[in-house]
MARBA-164116 format. One record per atom (N, C-alpha, C): residue number from 1; residue in one letter; x, z, y negated. Coordinates in nm, 2 decimals. Layout:
# residues N
i, aa, east, up, north
NUM, A, X, Z, Y $
...
***
This chain:
# residues 223
i, aa, east, up, north
1, M, 2.10, 0.34, -0.43 $
1, M, 1.96, 0.35, -0.44 $
1, M, 1.88, 0.48, -0.46 $
2, A, 1.80, 0.50, -0.52 $
2, A, 1.72, 0.61, -0.44 $
2, A, 1.61, 0.56, -0.32 $
3, I, 1.61, 0.63, -0.22 $
3, I, 1.51, 0.61, -0.17 $
3, I, 1.36, 0.64, -0.15 $
4, S, 1.27, 0.61, -0.19 $
4, S, 1.14, 0.68, -0.22 $
4, S, 1.00, 0.60, -0.14 $
5, R, 1.03, 0.43, -0.11 $
5, R, 0.93, 0.40, -0.07 $
5, R, 0.92, 0.33, 0.11 $
6, L, 0.90, 0.41, 0.19 $
6, L, 0.93, 0.36, 0.32 $
6, L, 0.81, 0.38, 0.40 $
7, I, 0.86, 0.28, 0.48 $
7, I, 0.71, 0.23, 0.61 $
7, I, 0.79, 0.28, 0.73 $
8, L, 0.70, 0.37, 0.80 $
8, L, 0.76, 0.35, 0.96 $
8, L, 0.61, 0.30, 1.06 $
9, L, 0.72, 0.21, 1.12 $
9, L, 0.71, 0.13, 1.26 $
9, L, 0.74, 0.25, 1.39 $
10, G, 0.66, 0.22, 1.49 $
10, G, 0.70, 0.26, 1.60 $
10, G, 0.57, 0.29, 1.67 $
11, A, 0.54, 0.23, 1.79 $
11, A, 0.42, 0.24, 1.91 $
11, A, 0.37, 0.39, 1.90 $
12, P, 0.24, 0.42, 1.95 $
12, P, 0.22, 0.51, 1.98 $
12, P, 0.24, 0.62, 2.04 $
13, G, 0.23, 0.75, 1.99 $
13, G, 0.32, 0.84, 2.08 $
13, G, 0.49, 0.89, 2.00 $
14, V, 0.51, 0.79, 1.96 $
14, V, 0.68, 0.80, 1.91 $
14, V, 0.72, 0.88, 1.79 $
15, G, 0.61, 0.93, 1.78 $
15, G, 0.63, 1.05, 1.66 $
15, G, 0.62, 1.04, 1.51 $
16, K, 0.59, 0.91, 1.46 $
16, K, 0.56, 0.84, 1.35 $
16, K, 0.51, 0.99, 1.24 $
17, G, 0.39, 1.02, 1.26 $
17, G, 0.32, 1.10, 1.16 $
17, G, 0.38, 1.23, 1.14 $
18, T, 0.45, 1.29, 1.22 $
18, T, 0.58, 1.41, 1.21 $
18, T, 0.64, 1.39, 1.12 $
19, Q, 0.74, 1.27, 1.19 $
19, Q, 0.83, 1.25, 1.10 $
19, Q, 0.82, 1.20, 0.96 $
20, A, 0.70, 1.14, 0.91 $
20, A, 0.67, 1.10, 0.79 $
20, A, 0.62, 1.25, 0.72 $
21, R, 0.55, 1.33, 0.74 $
21, R, 0.49, 1.45, 0.70 $
21, R, 0.66, 1.51, 0.67 $
22, M, 0.77, 1.52, 0.73 $
22, M, 0.87, 1.56, 0.70 $
22, M, 0.95, 1.53, 0.62 $
23, L, 0.96, 1.36, 0.62 $
23, L, 1.03, 1.32, 0.52 $
23, L, 0.95, 1.28, 0.40 $
24, A, 0.83, 1.32, 0.36 $
24, A, 0.72, 1.36, 0.25 $
24, A, 0.79, 1.45, 0.17 $
25, L, 0.83, 1.56, 0.26 $
25, L, 0.84, 1.71, 0.17 $
25, L, 1.00, 1.68, 0.19 $
26, S, 1.05, 1.62, 0.21 $
26, S, 1.23, 1.60, 0.19 $
26, S, 1.24, 1.53, 0.07 $
27, L, 1.13, 1.40, 0.07 $
27, L, 1.15, 1.33, -0.11 $
27, L, 1.05, 1.33, -0.16 $
28, G, 0.92, 1.43, -0.16 $
28, G, 0.86, 1.47, -0.26 $
28, G, 0.78, 1.34, -0.28 $
29, V, 0.71, 1.28, -0.18 $
29, V, 0.63, 1.19, -0.18 $
29, V, 0.51, 1.20, -0.10 $
30, P, 0.41, 1.16, -0.12 $
30, P, 0.27, 1.18, -0.04 $
30, P, 0.33, 1.06, 0.08 $
31, H, 0.25, 1.12, 0.17 $
31, H, 0.26, 1.08, 0.30 $
31, H, 0.09, 1.03, 0.32 $
32, I, 0.13, 0.88, 0.36 $
32, I, -0.02, 0.77, 0.34 $
32, I, -0.03, 0.72, 0.50 $
33, S, -0.12, 0.83, 0.54 $
33, S, -0.15, 0.74, 0.66 $
33, S, -0.33, 0.65, 0.71 $
34, T, -0.29, 0.56, 0.74 $
34, T, -0.41, 0.45, 0.77 $
34, T, -0.52, 0.53, 0.84 $
35, G, -0.47, 0.64, 0.93 $
35, G, -0.60, 0.76, 0.97 $
35, G, -0.64, 0.83, 0.88 $
36, D, -0.58, 0.87, 0.75 $
36, D, -0.62, 0.94, 0.65 $
36, D, -0.72, 0.86, 0.55 $
37, I, -0.66, 0.71, 0.53 $
37, I, -0.74, 0.63, 0.45 $
37, I, -0.89, 0.61, 0.48 $
38, L, -0.89, 0.56, 0.63 $
38, L, -0.99, 0.56, 0.69 $
38, L, -1.12, 0.66, 0.70 $
39, R, -1.06, 0.78, 0.73 $
39, R, -1.17, 0.89, 0.72 $
39, R, -1.20, 0.91, 0.59 $
40, K, -1.13, 0.95, 0.46 $
40, K, -1.18, 0.91, 0.35 $
40, K, -1.24, 0.88, 0.31 $
41, A, -1.27, 0.71, 0.36 $
41, A, -1.34, 0.61, 0.35 $
41, A, -1.48, 0.65, 0.38 $
42, Q, -1.47, 0.68, 0.54 $
42, Q, -1.64, 0.67, 0.66 $
42, Q, -1.67, 0.76, 0.53 $
43, A, -1.65, 0.91, 0.54 $
43, A, -1.67, 0.99, 0.46 $
43, A, -1.76, 1.00, 0.35 $
44, S, -1.70, 0.89, 0.25 $
44, S, -1.73, 0.89, 0.10 $
44, S, -1.84, 0.82, 0.15 $
45, G, -1.87, 0.73, 0.21 $
45, G, -2.03, 0.63, 0.27 $
45, G, -2.05, 0.51, 0.12 $
46, K, -1.91, 0.49, 0.03 $
46, K, -1.94, 0.42, -0.07 $
46, K, -1.81, 0.33, -0.07 $
47, G, -1.86, 0.21, -0.12 $
47, G, -1.79, 0.07, -0.14 $
47, G, -1.77, 0.02, -0.01 $
48, L, -1.62, 0.00, 0.09 $
48, L, -1.64, -0.02, 0.21 $
48, L, -1.60, 0.11, 0.30 $
49, G, -1.66, 0.21, 0.26 $
49, G, -1.68, 0.36, 0.34 $
49, G, -1.80, 0.24, 0.44 $
50, H, -1.92, 0.23, 0.40 $
50, H, -2.01, 0.19, 0.53 $
50, H, -1.97, 0.09, 0.63 $
51, A, -1.90, 0.00, 0.59 $
51, A, -1.86, -0.08, 0.73 $
51, A, -1.73, -0.04, 0.76 $
52, V, -1.65, 0.07, 0.71 $
52, V, -1.55, 0.10, 0.81 $
52, V, -1.62, 0.21, 0.93 $
53, A, -1.70, 0.27, 0.88 $
53, A, -1.78, 0.36, 0.93 $
53, A, -1.82, 0.23, 1.03 $
54, E, -1.91, 0.17, 1.01 $
54, E, -1.96, 0.06, 1.13 $
54, E, -1.83, 0.01, 1.24 $
55, S, -1.73, -0.04, 1.21 $
55, S, -1.56, -0.08, 1.24 $
55, S, -1.55, 0.01, 1.39 $
56, L, -1.58, 0.18, 1.32 $
56, L, -1.47, 0.28, 1.41 $
56, L, -1.57, 0.31, 1.49 $
57, S, -1.72, 0.32, 1.48 $
57, S, -1.81, 0.36, 1.53 $
57, S, -1.82, 0.24, 1.66 $
58, S, -1.81, 0.12, 1.66 $
58, S, -1.83, 0.05, 1.77 $
58, S, -1.68, 0.04, 1.80 $
59, G, -1.58, 0.12, 1.76 $
59, G, -1.43, 0.11, 1.87 $
59, G, -1.35, -0.02, 1.84 $
60, S, -1.35, -0.09, 1.71 $
60, S, -1.33, -0.23, 1.69 $
60, S, -1.21, -0.16, 1.56 $
61, L, -1.08, -0.25, 1.57 $
61, L, -0.99, -0.24, 1.47 $
61, L, -1.06, -0.27, 1.32 $
62, V, -1.02, -0.21, 1.24 $
62, V, -1.09, -0.25, 1.06 $
62, V, -1.04, -0.40, 1.01 $
63, P, -1.10, -0.45, 0.99 $
63, P, -1.02, -0.64, 0.99 $
63, P, -0.94, -0.58, 0.87 $
64, D, -0.83, -0.73, 0.85 $
64, D, -0.67, -0.67, 0.74 $
64, D, -0.75, -0.68, 0.62 $
65, D, -0.85, -0.71, 0.63 $
65, D, -0.87, -0.82, 0.45 $
65, D, -0.94, -0.66, 0.35 $
66, M, -1.02, -0.58, 0.46 $
66, M, -1.07, -0.46, 0.46 $
66, M, -0.98, -0.37, 0.43 $
67, M, -0.88, -0.35, 0.52 $
67, M, -0.74, -0.26, 0.53 $
67, M, -0.70, -0.24, 0.40 $
68, I, -0.66, -0.38, 0.43 $
68, I, -0.60, -0.42, 0.25 $
68, I, -0.63, -0.33, 0.13 $
69, V, -0.73, -0.42, 0.12 $
69, V, -0.82, -0.34, 0.01 $
69, V, -0.80, -0.17, -0.03 $
70, L, -0.83, -0.12, 0.13 $
70, L, -0.83, 0.07, 0.09 $
70, L, -0.72, 0.08, 0.08 $
71, V, -0.59, 0.03, 0.12 $
71, V, -0.45, 0.09, 0.11 $
71, V, -0.41, 0.03, -0.04 $
72, K, -0.42, -0.05, -0.08 $
72, K, -0.38, -0.13, -0.22 $
72, K, -0.50, -0.02, -0.34 $
73, E, -0.62, 0.02, -0.29 $
73, E, -0.68, 0.16, -0.39 $
73, E, -0.57, 0.26, -0.40 $
74, R, -0.53, 0.31, -0.26 $
74, R, -0.43, 0.43, -0.24 $
74, R, -0.34, 0.45, -0.33 $
75, L, -0.24, 0.36, -0.29 $
75, L, -0.15, 0.29, -0.36 $
75, L, -0.13, 0.34, -0.53 $
76, A, -0.27, 0.27, -0.55 $
76, A, -0.26, 0.28, -0.74 $
76, A, -0.28, 0.43, -0.79 $
77, A, -0.29, 0.47, -0.67 $
77, A, -0.31, 0.64, -0.76 $
77, A, -0.21, 0.72, -0.80 $
78, A, -0.21, 0.78, -0.90 $
78, A, -0.11, 0.85, -0.96 $
78, A, 0.02, 0.92, -0.90 $
79, D, -0.08, 0.96, -0.79 $
79, D, 0.12, 1.02, -0.70 $
79, D, 0.15, 0.99, -0.60 $
80, C, 0.12, 0.82, -0.64 $
80, C, 0.21, 0.73, -0.55 $
80, C, 0.32, 0.67, -0.62 $
81, A, 0.29, 0.68, -0.78 $
81, A, 0.41, 0.66, -0.88 $
81, A, 0.55, 0.68, -0.86 $
82, G, 0.56, 0.78, -0.76 $
82, G, 0.72, 0.81, -0.75 $
82, G, 0.76, 0.76, -0.63 $
83, G, 0.69, 0.72, -0.56 $
83, G, 0.72, 0.67, -0.41 $
83, G, 0.61, 0.72, -0.32 $
84, V, 0.63, 0.62, -0.19 $
84, V, 0.51, 0.71, -0.09 $
84, V, 0.59, 0.68, 0.09 $
85, I, 0.56, 0.75, 0.14 $
85, I, 0.57, 0.75, 0.30 $
85, I, 0.45, 0.67, 0.34 $
86, L, 0.44, 0.57, 0.42 $
86, L, 0.38, 0.43, 0.47 $
86, L, 0.39, 0.48, 0.58 $
87, D, 0.27, 0.54, 0.69 $
87, D, 0.25, 0.55, 0.82 $
87, D, 0.15, 0.51, 0.90 $
88, G, 0.17, 0.40, 0.99 $
88, G, 0.10, 0.30, 1.02 $
88, G, 0.01, 0.21, 0.95 $
89, Y, 0.10, 0.18, 0.87 $
89, Y, 0.05, 0.05, 0.80 $
89, Y, 0.14, 0.02, 0.73 $
90, P, 0.20, -0.14, 0.71 $
90, P, 0.11, -0.23, 0.79 $
90, P, 0.11, -0.26, 0.93 $
91, R, -0.01, -0.31, 1.00 $
91, R, 0.06, -0.28, 1.16 $
91, R, 0.08, -0.46, 1.21 $
92, T, 0.04, -0.55, 1.09 $
92, T, 0.00, -0.69, 1.12 $
92, T, 0.10, -0.79, 1.04 $
93, L, 0.13, -0.87, 1.07 $
93, L, 0.19, -1.01, 0.94 $
93, L, 0.14, -0.98, 0.84 $
94, P, 0.04, -1.01, 0.83 $
94, P, -0.08, -1.05, 0.72 $
94, P, -0.08, -0.92, 0.64 $
95, Q, -0.12, -0.85, 0.70 $
95, Q, -0.11, -0.68, 0.63 $
95, Q, 0.04, -0.67, 0.53 $
96, A, 0.15, -0.70, 0.61 $
96, A, 0.27, -0.71, 0.56 $
96, A, 0.28, -0.79, 0.41 $
97, E, 0.23, -0.90, 0.49 $
97, E, 0.25, -1.04, 0.33 $
97, E, 0.17, -0.99, 0.20 $
98, A, 0.04, -0.93, 0.24 $
98, A, -0.03, -0.84, 0.14 $
98, A, 0.01, -0.80, 0.11 $
99, L, 0.12, -0.68, 0.15 $
99, L, 0.18, -0.60, 0.06 $
99, L, 0.27, -0.67, -0.02 $
100, E, 0.33, -0.76, 0.00 $
100, E, 0.47, -0.85, -0.09 $
100, E, 0.38, -0.92, -0.20 $
101, K, 0.23, -1.00, -0.19 $
101, K, 0.19, -1.05, -0.28 $
101, K, 0.14, -0.94, -0.34 $
102, A, 0.12, -0.83, -0.37 $
102, A, 0.05, -0.76, -0.42 $
102, A, 0.19, -0.68, -0.55 $
103, N, 0.33, -0.72, -0.46 $
103, N, 0.42, -0.65, -0.54 $
103, N, 0.41, -0.52, -0.53 $
104, I, 0.42, -0.49, -0.37 $
104, I, 0.46, -0.35, -0.37 $
104, I, 0.57, -0.33, -0.29 $
105, K, 0.66, -0.32, -0.34 $
105, K, 0.80, -0.31, -0.26 $
105, K, 0.84, -0.17, -0.18 $
106, V, 0.91, -0.21, -0.07 $
106, V, 0.98, -0.10, 0.01 $
106, V, 1.12, -0.10, -0.03 $
107, D, 1.21, 0.02, -0.02 $
107, D, 1.33, 0.05, 0.02 $
107, D, 1.35, 0.05, 0.13 $
108, A, 1.31, 0.09, 0.22 $
108, A, 1.33, 0.04, 0.38 $
108, A, 1.23, 0.09, 0.47 $
109, V, 1.23, 0.00, 0.61 $
109, V, 1.13, 0.05, 0.71 $
109, V, 1.17, 0.07, 0.80 $
110, L, 1.14, 0.17, 0.87 $
110, L, 1.23, 0.23, 0.98 $
110, L, 1.14, 0.26, 1.12 $
111, H, 1.19, 0.20, 1.18 $
111, H, 1.15, 0.13, 1.35 $
111, H, 1.18, 0.28, 1.43 $
112, L, 1.10, 0.38, 1.47 $
112, L, 1.12, 0.44, 1.60 $
112, L, 1.11, 0.40, 1.72 $
113, T, 1.19, 0.41, 1.78 $
113, T, 1.19, 0.36, 1.96 $
113, T, 1.17, 0.45, 2.06 $
114, L, 1.07, 0.45, 2.15 $
114, L, 1.12, 0.50, 2.29 $
114, L, 1.11, 0.38, 2.42 $
115, S, 1.09, 0.45, 2.52 $
115, S, 1.09, 0.33, 2.62 $
115, S, 0.94, 0.37, 2.66 $
116, D, 0.85, 0.28, 2.72 $
116, D, 0.71, 0.28, 2.78 $
116, D, 0.68, 0.45, 2.84 $
117, A, 0.78, 0.42, 2.96 $
117, A, 0.81, 0.54, 3.01 $
117, A, 0.73, 0.70, 3.00 $
118, E, 0.84, 0.72, 2.85 $
118, E, 0.82, 0.82, 2.81 $
118, E, 0.71, 0.79, 2.68 $
119, L, 0.69, 0.74, 2.67 $
119, L, 0.54, 0.72, 2.54 $
119, L, 0.41, 0.74, 2.63 $
120, V, 0.41, 0.72, 2.75 $
120, V, 0.31, 0.76, 2.84 $
120, V, 0.34, 0.94, 2.84 $
121, I, 0.48, 0.98, 2.85 $
121, I, 0.45, 1.11, 2.92 $
121, I, 0.43, 1.18, 2.76 $
122, R, 0.45, 1.13, 2.66 $
122, R, 0.41, 1.21, 2.52 $
122, R, 0.25, 1.18, 2.50 $
123, L, 0.20, 1.08, 2.56 $
123, L, 0.06, 1.02, 2.51 $
123, L, -0.02, 1.10, 2.59 $
124, A, 0.02, 1.11, 2.72 $
124, A, -0.06, 1.20, 2.84 $
124, A, -0.11, 1.35, 2.78 $
125, G, 0.00, 1.43, 2.75 $
125, G, -0.01, 1.57, 2.70 $
125, G, -0.04, 1.60, 2.53 $
126, R, -0.08, 1.44, 2.47 $
126, R, -0.10, 1.49, 2.28 $
126, R, -0.23, 1.56, 2.28 $
127, Q, -0.18, 1.64, 2.16 $
127, Q, -0.31, 1.71, 2.12 $
127, Q, -0.35, 1.69, 1.96 $
128, T, -0.42, 1.70, 1.93 $
128, T, -0.42, 1.62, 1.77 $
128, T, -0.55, 1.69, 1.69 $
129, C, -0.52, 1.77, 1.60 $
129, C, -0.63, 1.82, 1.50 $
129, C, -0.68, 1.71, 1.45 $
130, P, -0.83, 1.75, 1.46 $
130, P, -0.91, 1.65, 1.37 $
130, P, -0.93, 1.68, 1.26 $
131, T, -0.87, 1.77, 1.20 $
131, T, -0.91, 1.83, 1.05 $
131, T, -0.81, 1.77, 0.97 $
132, C, -0.64, 1.81, 1.00 $
132, C, -0.52, 1.72, 0.94 $
132, C, -0.45, 1.65, 1.01 $
133, G, -0.52, 1.61, 1.10 $
133, G, -0.47, 1.46, 1.19 $
133, G, -0.32, 1.53, 1.25 $
134, R, -0.26, 1.65, 1.23 $
134, R, -0.11, 1.68, 1.30 $
134, R, -0.11, 1.71, 1.45 $
135, V, -0.03, 1.63, 1.51 $
135, V, -0.03, 1.59, 1.62 $
135, V, 0.07, 1.75, 1.71 $
136, F, 0.04, 1.77, 1.85 $
136, F, 0.13, 1.84, 1.92 $
136, F, 0.12, 1.79, 2.05 $
137, H, 0.15, 1.83, 2.11 $
137, H, 0.20, 1.81, 2.30 $
137, H, 0.18, 1.96, 2.38 $
138, G, 0.10, 1.93, 2.46 $
138, G, 0.10, 2.04, 2.55 $
138, G, 0.22, 2.14, 2.59 $
139, D, 0.33, 2.07, 2.62 $
139, D, 0.44, 2.05, 2.71 $
139, D, 0.60, 2.05, 2.62 $
140, L, 0.61, 1.93, 2.53 $
140, L, 0.68, 1.94, 2.41 $
140, L, 0.70, 1.96, 2.31 $
141, L, 0.56, 1.96, 2.25 $
141, L, 0.57, 2.05, 2.09 $
141, L, 0.42, 2.11, 2.08 $
142, P, 0.37, 2.24, 2.14 $
142, P, 0.25, 2.31, 2.18 $
142, P, 0.24, 2.37, 2.06 $
143, S, 0.10, 2.37, 2.02 $
143, S, 0.12, 2.47, 1.90 $
143, S, 0.12, 2.60, 1.95 $
144, R, 0.09, 2.71, 1.84 $
144, R, 0.17, 2.86, 1.83 $
144, R, 0.10, 2.90, 1.95 $
145, D, -0.07, 2.87, 1.96 $
145, D, -0.14, 2.94, 2.08 $
145, D, -0.19, 2.83, 2.19 $
146, G, -0.14, 2.72, 2.19 $
146, G, -0.17, 2.61, 2.26 $
146, G, -0.32, 2.56, 2.27 $
147, V, -0.37, 2.63, 2.16 $
147, V, -0.53, 2.57, 2.14 $
147, V, -0.59, 2.50, 1.97 $
148, R, -0.54, 2.60, 1.93 $
148, R, -0.56, 2.54, 1.81 $
148, R, -0.45, 2.46, 1.69 $
149, C, -0.48, 2.41, 1.57 $
149, C, -0.35, 2.38, 1.50 $
149, C, -0.30, 2.48, 1.42 $
150, D, -0.15, 2.50, 1.41 $
150, D, -0.10, 2.60, 1.34 $
150, D, -0.10, 2.60, 1.18 $
151, V, -0.18, 2.44, 1.13 $
151, V, -0.19, 2.49, 1.02 $
151, V, -0.34, 2.51, 0.98 $
152, C, -0.43, 2.47, 0.98 $
152, C, -0.57, 2.48, 0.98 $
152, C, -0.62, 2.55, 1.06 $
153, L, -0.57, 2.56, 1.16 $
153, L, -0.66, 2.65, 1.27 $
153, L, -0.79, 2.57, 1.34 $
154, T, -0.79, 2.48, 1.36 $
154, T, -0.91, 2.40, 1.40 $
154, T, -0.88, 2.33, 1.55 $
155, Q, -0.96, 2.33, 1.63 $
155, Q, -0.95, 2.35, 1.82 $
155, Q, -0.85, 2.22, 1.79 $
156, L, -0.78, 2.21, 1.87 $
156, L, -0.76, 2.07, 1.88 $
156, L, -0.78, 1.99, 2.02 $
157, K, -0.79, 1.87, 1.99 $
157, K, -0.85, 1.81, 2.06 $
157, K, -0.78, 1.66, 2.14 $
158, S, -0.80, 1.59, 2.25 $
158, S, -0.72, 1.53, 2.35 $
158, S, -0.78, 1.37, 2.33 $
159, R, -0.71, 1.31, 2.30 $
159, R, -0.79, 1.15, 2.34 $
159, R, -0.85, 1.14, 2.44 $
160, Q, -0.93, 1.04, 2.49 $
160, Q, -1.03, 1.01, 2.59 $
160, Q, -0.89, 0.86, 2.63 $
161, D, -0.87, 0.82, 2.57 $
161, D, -0.74, 0.69, 2.57 $
161, D, -0.64, 0.71, 2.59 $
162, D, -0.62, 0.86, 2.62 $
162, D, -0.45, 0.90, 2.63 $
162, D, -0.41, 0.91, 2.77 $
163, G, -0.49, 0.82, 2.89 $
163, G, -0.45, 0.77, 3.03 $
163, G, -0.39, 0.77, 3.03 $
164, E, -0.31, 0.68, 3.16 $
164, E, -0.19, 0.61, 3.17 $
164, E, -0.23, 0.48, 3.15 $
165, E, -0.34, 0.45, 3.22 $
165, E, -0.35, 0.28, 3.16 $
165, E, -0.41, 0.28, 3.07 $
166, A, -0.47, 0.33, 2.96 $
166, A, -0.54, 0.30, 2.86 $
166, A, -0.37, 0.31, 2.81 $
167, V, -0.32, 0.40, 2.79 $
167, V, -0.21, 0.41, 2.68 $
167, V, -0.13, 0.30, 2.75 $
168, L, -0.09, 0.21, 2.87 $
168, L, -0.06, 0.10, 2.87 $
168, L, -0.10, -0.01, 2.79 $
169, N, -0.24, -0.02, 2.83 $
169, N, -0.27, -0.15, 2.77 $
169, N, -0.26, -0.08, 2.59 $
170, R, -0.28, 0.01, 2.50 $
170, R, -0.25, 0.00, 2.38 $
170, R, -0.11, 0.02, 2.36 $
171, L, -0.01, 0.01, 2.46 $
171, L, 0.13, 0.01, 2.38 $
171, L, 0.15, -0.18, 2.41 $
172, R, 0.08, -0.22, 2.49 $
172, R, 0.05, -0.39, 2.52 $
172, R, -0.01, -0.43, 2.37 $
173, V, -0.11, -0.41, 2.30 $
173, V, -0.14, -0.38, 2.23 $
173, V, -0.11, -0.43, 2.08 $
174, Y, -0.04, -0.31, 2.08 $
174, Y, 0.11, -0.27, 1.99 $
174, Y, 0.20, -0.37, 1.94 $
175, Q, 0.26, -0.40, 2.10 $
175, Q, 0.36, -0.50, 2.09 $
175, Q, 0.35, -0.65, 2.05 $
176, E, 0.18, -0.66, 2.11 $
176, E, 0.17, -0.83, 2.04 $
176, E, 0.15, -0.84, 1.88 $
177, N, 0.06, -0.69, 1.83 $
177, N, 0.00, -0.71, 1.66 $
177, N, 0.12, -0.65, 1.59 $
178, T, 0.22, -0.56, 1.65 $
178, T, 0.31, -0.46, 1.52 $
178, T, 0.46, -0.52, 1.55 $
179, E, 0.50, -0.53, 1.69 $
179, E, 0.61, -0.59, 1.72 $
179, E, 0.65, -0.68, 1.63 $
180, P, 0.62, -0.80, 1.58 $
180, P, 0.66, -0.93, 1.53 $
180, P, 0.69, -0.86, 1.37 $
181, L, 0.64, -0.73, 1.32 $
181, L, 0.70, -0.71, 1.16 $
181, L, 0.82, -0.64, 1.17 $
182, V, 0.89, -0.64, 1.35 $
182, V, 1.01, -0.61, 1.32 $
182, V, 1.14, -0.69, 1.28 $
183, A, 1.10, -0.82, 1.33 $
183, A, 1.14, -0.96, 1.30 $
183, A, 1.18, -0.93, 1.17 $
184, H, 1.02, -0.96, 1.12 $
184, H, 0.99, -1.01, 1.00 $
184, H, 1.09, -0.88, 0.87 $
185, Y, 1.08, -0.79, 0.93 $
185, Y, 1.18, -0.66, 0.80 $
185, Y, 1.32, -0.69, 0.86 $
186, R, 1.37, -0.73, 0.96 $
186, R, 1.52, -0.70, 0.99 $
186, R, 1.54, -0.86, 0.91 $
187, A, 1.50, -0.96, 0.90 $
187, A, 1.52, -1.08, 0.85 $
187, A, 1.50, -1.03, 0.66 $
188, K, 1.47, -0.93, 0.64 $
188, K, 1.45, -0.92, 0.51 $
188, K, 1.60, -0.81, 0.49 $
189, G, 1.64, -0.76, 0.57 $
189, G, 1.77, -0.63, 0.54 $
189, G, 1.70, -0.48, 0.56 $
190, L, 1.55, -0.45, 0.56 $
190, L, 1.49, -0.38, 0.54 $
190, L, 1.53, -0.27, 0.69 $
191, L, 1.51, -0.32, 0.76 $
191, L, 1.50, -0.21, 0.87 $
191, L, 1.60, -0.12, 0.96 $
192, H, 1.60, -0.06, 0.99 $
192, H, 1.65, 0.10, 1.05 $
192, H, 1.58, 0.12, 1.19 $
193, V, 1.66, 0.13, 1.28 $
193, V, 1.65, 0.12, 1.41 $
193, V, 1.68, 0.26, 1.43 $
194, I, 1.57, 0.32, 1.50 $
194, I, 1.59, 0.53, 1.49 $
194, I, 1.53, 0.52, 1.65 $
195, D, 1.63, 0.58, 1.69 $
195, D, 1.59, 0.63, 1.87 $
195, D, 1.50, 0.78, 1.85 $
196, G, 1.36, 0.76, 1.90 $
196, G, 1.26, 0.82, 1.90 $
196, G, 1.26, 0.98, 2.00 $
197, R, 1.37, 0.95, 2.11 $
197, R, 1.37, 1.06, 2.18 $
197, R, 1.45, 1.17, 2.10 $
198, G, 1.44, 1.31, 2.18 $
198, G, 1.45, 1.44, 2.12 $
198, G, 1.31, 1.52, 2.06 $
199, R, 1.39, 1.62, 2.01 $
199, R, 1.35, 1.73, 1.93 $
199, R, 1.31, 1.62, 1.79 $
200, P, 1.22, 1.68, 1.70 $
200, P, 1.16, 1.62, 1.58 $
200, P, 1.29, 1.63, 1.46 $
201, E, 1.30, 1.77, 1.47 $
201, E, 1.44, 1.79, 1.37 $
201, E, 1.54, 1.69, 1.38 $
202, V, 1.61, 1.64, 1.52 $
202, V, 1.73, 1.59, 1.60 $
202, V, 1.69, 1.44, 1.56 $
203, V, 1.53, 1.37, 1.52 $
203, V, 1.51, 1.25, 1.49 $
203, V, 1.49, 1.24, 1.39 $
204, F, 1.46, 1.35, 1.30 $
204, F, 1.47, 1.35, 1.13 $
204, F, 1.60, 1.37, 1.07 $
205, A, 1.69, 1.41, 1.13 $
205, A, 1.84, 1.41, 1.08 $
205, A, 1.91, 1.27, 1.13 $
206, S, 1.87, 1.20, 1.22 $
206, S, 1.92, 1.05, 1.26 $
206, S, 1.84, 0.95, 1.15 $
207, I, 1.72, 0.99, 1.09 $
207, I, 1.63, 0.92, 0.99 $
207, I, 1.73, 0.95, 0.85 $
208, L, 1.74, 1.08, 0.84 $
208, L, 1.82, 1.09, 0.67 $
208, L, 1.96, 1.01, 0.70 $
209, A, 2.03, 1.05, 0.76 $
209, A, 2.14, 0.99, 0.79 $
209, A, 2.17, 0.81, 0.82 $
210, S, 2.06, 0.71, 0.83 $
210, S, 2.04, 0.61, 0.84 $
210, S, 2.02, 0.59, 0.70 $
211, L, 1.96, 0.65, 0.65 $
211, L, 1.91, 0.61, 0.52 $
211, L, 2.02, 0.70, 0.43 $
212, G, 2.14, 0.74, 0.43 $
212, G, 2.24, 0.81, 0.37 $
212, G, 2.19, 0.90, 0.29 $
213, I, 2.08, 0.98, 0.34 $
213, I, 2.04, 1.14, 0.24 $
213, I, 2.13, 1.24, 0.31 $
214, G, 2.18, 1.30, 0.23 $
214, G, 2.24, 1.42, 0.23 $
214, G, 2.23, 1.49, 0.36 $
215, A, 2.26, 1.59, 0.42 $
215, A, 2.23, 1.70, 0.52 $
215, A, 2.14, 1.80, 0.46 $
216, G, 2.15, 1.83, 0.33 $
216, G, 2.10, 1.95, 0.27 $
216, G, 1.96, 1.96, 0.26 $
217, K, 1.91, 1.81, 0.28 $
217, K, 1.79, 1.79, 0.24 $
217, K, 1.72, 1.79, 0.38 $
218, T, 1.79, 1.81, 0.50 $
218, T, 1.76, 1.87, 0.64 $
218, T, 1.73, 1.99, 0.70 $
219, S, 1.83, 2.05, 0.57 $
219, S, 1.78, 2.21, 0.57 $
219, S, 1.72, 2.27, 0.50 $
220, A, 1.68, 2.20, 0.38 $
220, A, 1.55, 2.22, 0.29 $
220, A, 1.40, 2.19, 0.39 $
221, V, 1.41, 2.13, 0.41 $
221, V, 1.30, 2.08, 0.57 $
221, V, 1.29, 2.18, 0.64 $
222, M, 1.36, 2.18, 0.70 $
222, M, 1.35, 2.26, 0.82 $
222, M, 1.37, 2.40, 0.83 $
223, A, 1.37, 2.45, 0.71 $
223, A, 1.39, 2.58, 0.67 $
223, A, 1.27, 2.64, 0.68 $
***
């Protein structure tokens, strides 16, 4: 069976975005992150855009029912017909159940894992491009000049909530809201657990091996 519809699960800082982009290039399907969807909705000011802007400005999570509508709209686009990499969605059981009720099927769910201690280290030095969303790390995965994004040259920013105490709180929230999805997808026989340690290309090779995709794909993406 061809693998073309994937969900990536994992705590903040585990590397979902990096792996999603590599998988999208390898499989020739779009990488869709909730961050991208929300930024687009917010910028449009149309439909749910105003409500999204209010939620984000207040620091609240966008409600499940609103998020579900936005994701379903994005998945209905023509470029998703051949497959998709979902990064950061679903985050809760109701969101997962909504996908299933909408008859949106997935081929596999990748659960990237790291210890809390390693996640704190990663997040503490994390730098994000506000334009394209790419993530760098001052020590582990620096941009070429350490200041700007390698792709769009926008100045990188550090999140205010990447301090140790804030990170640990975010991890607790993740475990409460998203970890139940692991059991949900394991019961469906879709779950692949991936060790998130190591360089991105090492983790990517582990993902391809778990999915039964040949090493030639790795070479093409890493070239």
